C-alpha positions in Angstrom: -22.5 5.2 16.1 -21.7 3.2 13.0 -23.5 3.3 9.7 -24.2 0.5 7.3 -24.3 2.3 4.0 -25.8 1.4 0.6 -23.0 0.7 -1.3 -9.8 -2.7 -10.2 -4.6 -12.0 -17.4 -1.5 -12.2 -18.5 -0.7 -15.6 -20.0 3.0 -16.7 -19.9 4.4 -16.8 -23.4 7.1 -19.3 -24.4 8.8 -20.0 -27.7 8.6 -23.6 -28.8 11.8 -24.7 -30.5 11.3 -26.4 -33.8 14.1 -28.8 -34.7 14.5 -30.2 -38.2 16.0 -33.6 -38.8 17.9 -33.9 -42.1 19.1 -37.1 -43.6 22.2 -37.3 -45.8 21.7 -41.0 -46.7 21.3 -41.3 -50.5 18.4 -43.7 -50.5 16.6 -42.5 -47.4 13.8 -39.9 -47.8 14.1 -36.6 -46.0 12.8 -36.8 -42.5 9.8 -34.6 -41.6 10.3 -31.7 -39.2 10.0 -32.5 -35.6 6.9 -30.9 -34.2 7.6 -29.4 -30.8 4.7 -29.4 -28.2 3.5 -25.8 -27.9 4.0 -24.3 -24.4 1.3 -21.6 -24.6 -1.9 -22.5 -22.9 -5.1 -22.8 -25.0 -7.5 -19.9 -24.6 -9.9 -20.2 -21.7 -13.6 -20.3 -22.1 -16.2 -18.9 -19.8 -15.8 -20.5 -16.4 -17.8 -23.4 -14.8 -18.8 -22.4 -11.3 -19.2 -26.0 -10.2 -15.7 -27.0 -11.4 -14.4 -23.8 -9.8 -15.9 -24.7 -6.4 -13.7 -27.7 -6.1 -10.6 -25.8 -7.1 -11.5 -22.9 -4.8 -11.7 -25.1 -1.7 -8.0 -24.3 -0.9 -8.9 -20.6 -1.0 -11.2 -20.9 2.0 -8.6 -20.5 4.7 -8.0 -16.9 3.7 -10.9 -15.9 1.5 -13.7 -17.9 3.2 -15.8 -20.7 1.6 -17.9 -18.1 -0.2 -15.2 -15.5 -0.8 -16.2 -13.3 2.1 -12.7 -13.1 3.6 -12.0 -14.3 7.1 -8.2 -13.7 7.1 -6.9 -10.2 7.9 -5.5 -8.5 4.8 -7.1 -11.0 2.4 -9.7 -9.2 0.2 -13.4 -10.2 -0.1 -13.7 -11.8 -3.6 -17.4 -12.9 -3.4 -19.3 -11.3 -6.3 -16.1 -10.2 -8.1 -16.3 -10.4 -11.9 -15.1 -13.7 -13.2 -12.5 -12.2 -15.6 -11.1 -10.0 -12.9 -10.4 -12.9 -10.6 -8.8 -14.9 -13.5 -6.7 -12.0 -14.5 -5.4 -11.5 -11.0 -4.6 -15.2 -10.6 -2.6 -15.0 -13.8 -0.7 -12.0 -12.5 0.2 -13.9 -9.3 1.2 -17.0 -11.3 3.5 -15.0 -13.7 5.1 -13.1 -10.8 3.9 -9.7 -12.0 1.8 -9.0 -9.0 4.2 -8.7 -6.1 2.6 -6.6 -3.3 0.6 -7.6 -0.3 0.1 -11.4 0.1 1.6 -12.2 -3.4 4.1 -14.5 -1.9 1.2 -16.6 -0.4 -0.9 -16.4 -3.6 1.8 -17.4 -6.1 2.2 -21.1 -5.1 -1.6 -21.6 -5.3 -2.0 -19.7 -8.5 0.9 -21.7 -10.1 -1.1 -24.9 -9.9 -3.9 -23.5 -12.0 -4.2 -23.3 -15.8 -6.1 -20.6 -17.6 -9.4 -22.6 -17.6 -9.0 -23.4 -13.9 -8.7 -19.6 -13.2 -11.9 -18.9 -15.1 -13.6 -21.7 -13.3 -12.5 -20.3 -9.9 -13.5 -16.9 -11.0 -17.0 -18.1 -12.0 -17.4 -19.7 -8.6 -16.6 -16.6 -6.6 -18.6 -14.4 -9.0 -21.7 -16.5 -8.2 -21.3 -15.8 -4.5 -23.1 -13.1 -2.6 -20.8 -10.5 -1.1 -21.3 -9.4 2.5 -21.1 -5.7 3.7 -19.1 -4.1 6.3 -19.5 -0.9 8.3 -18.7 2.7 7.2 -17.3 5.2 9.7 -19.8 8.0 10.4 -17.8 9.8 13.1 -17.7 13.6 12.6 -14.5 15.1 11.3 -13.2 17.6 13.9 -10.8 19.7 11.9 -9.4 20.4 8.4 -11.0 21.2 5.1 -13.8 18.6 5.7 -14.6 19.7 9.2 -18.2 18.9 10.1 -18.7 16.1 7.6 -19.1 12.5 8.6 -16.0 10.6 7.9 -17.5 8.4 5.2 -19.0 11.4 3.4 -15.7 12.5 2.0 -15.3 9.2 0.3 -18.9 9.1 -0.8 -18.5 12.4 -2.5 -15.4 11.1 -4.4 -17.1 7.8 -5.2 -20.3 9.4 -6.6 -19.1 12.7 -8.0 -15.3 12.6 -8.3 -13.4 16.0 -8.4 -13.6 17.8 -11.7 -11.0 20.4 -10.6 -8.4 17.6 -10.3 -9.6 15.6 -13.2 -10.8 12.8 -11.0 -13.8 10.9 -12.3 -16.5 9.4 -10.1 -15.4 5.9 -8.9 -18.9 4.6 -9.8 -18.3 5.4 -13.5 -16.2 2.2 -13.7 -17.1 0.3 -10.5 -20.9 0.9 -10.6 -23.3 2.8 -8.4 -23.4 0.0 -5.9 -19.7 -0.9 -6.3 -20.5 -4.2 -8.0 -17.8 -3.8 -10.6 -17.9 -4.3 -14.4 -17.5 -7.8 -16.0 -16.7 -6.3 -19.4 -13.4 -4.6 -18.9 -13.0 -6.7 -15.7 -13.2 -3.8 -13.2 -13.4 -5.2 -9.7 -16.3 -5.1 -7.3 -15.7 -2.8 -4.3 -18.8 -3.1 -2.2 -18.2 -4.5 1.3 -14.4 -4.7 0.7 -12.2 -4.4 3.8 -11.2 -0.8 4.4 -7.6 -1.8 5.2 -7.3 -3.6 1.9 -8.8 -0.8 -0.1 -6.5 1.7 1.6 -3.4 -0.4 0.8 -4.4 -0.8 -2.9 -5.1 3.0 -3.3 -1.7 3.8 -1.7 0.0 1.4 -4.2 -1.8 3.1 -7.1 -0.8 6.5 -5.7 2.9 5.6 -6.0 2.5 5.3 -9.8 4.9 2.4 -10.1 4.0 -1.2 -11.1 5.6 -4.5 -12.3 2.7 -5.3 -14.6 3.6 -6.0 -18.2 0.2 -4.7 -19.4 -0.3 -1.7 -17.1 -3.2 0.1 -18.8 -5.6 -0.5 -15.9 -2.9 0.3 -13.3 -2.1 3.6 -15.1 -5.8 4.5 -15.1 -6.1 4.0 -11.3 -2.7 5.7 -10.7 -4.0 8.8 -12.5 -7.0 8.8 -10.2 -5.1 8.2 -7.0 -2.0 10.4 -7.5 -3.6 13.5 -5.9 -5.7 11.8 -3.3 -5.0 12.9 0.3 -4.6 10.4 3.1 -7.9 11.5 4.5 -9.6 10.9 1.1 -8.1 7.5 0.7 -9.1 6.3 4.2 -12.6 7.8 3.8 -13.1 6.2 0.4 -12.0 2.9 1.9 -14.4 3.3 4.8 -17.3 4.2 2.4 -16.9 1.2 0.1 -16.5 -1.1 3.2 -20.1 -0.2 4.1 -21.4 0.0 0.5 -23.8 -2.7 -0.7 -26.5 -3.2 -3.3 -30.0 -2.2 -2.2 -32.1 -5.2 -1.4 -35.2 -5.9 -3.5 -38.5 -4.8 -2.2 -40.5 -7.6 -0.7 -43.3 -8.9 -3.0 -46.0 -7.9 -0.5 -44.8 -4.4 -0.2 -44.4 -4.0 -3.9 -48.1 -5.0 -4.4 -49.5 -2.9 -1.6 -51.5 0.2 -2.6 
């Protein structure tokens, strides 16, 4: 029996050299300084989903046309916060994100400027994420014996573990796992269990190549004491997590 269950940019900085031309001719006026073209990209504005759709066409082979991944090991990005997607693309472009399919992502990300990244983020943020299946098989042994497998992860997601100083996952990622667009925390609902497992294991190592690693450190502090069973159960739980559908209008108006 399987159960469908209601369910985390760095811009490259360059120094522009400013050369000054000086004249020693007596009658000639001093030449003005040469203005070098700045190499730092202009700040991006909120994305345009329509413009992002065209740029995102190349993403379809792995992530699907609407961001519901079709390729194994590629994450679902439908419904992800715009800023989170843009931030991750910048990490790939700058070479700071090196795990998983980074070698595949880097060439694509390298063709995008900061505004392109926001536009692509806006497109996928506007798409509806699908949901997977959570494992409800009964645990046969160990400290969680008798619980359904996903329930270990559900307990961590909704309540954390105060004794170990682990906050509830939903405090940052939302009760339905839809993420948080403000601090750019990613959506988790419906995400592939294999992908979530790999990311949690990366956080558990506590090492990163990110220049700005505040968000990584936050997740590393959460994941460092998670057991293998807890990681796999959390991954299974969020795979089956999805937002509750709205009540039909007729049912809502019924007495």
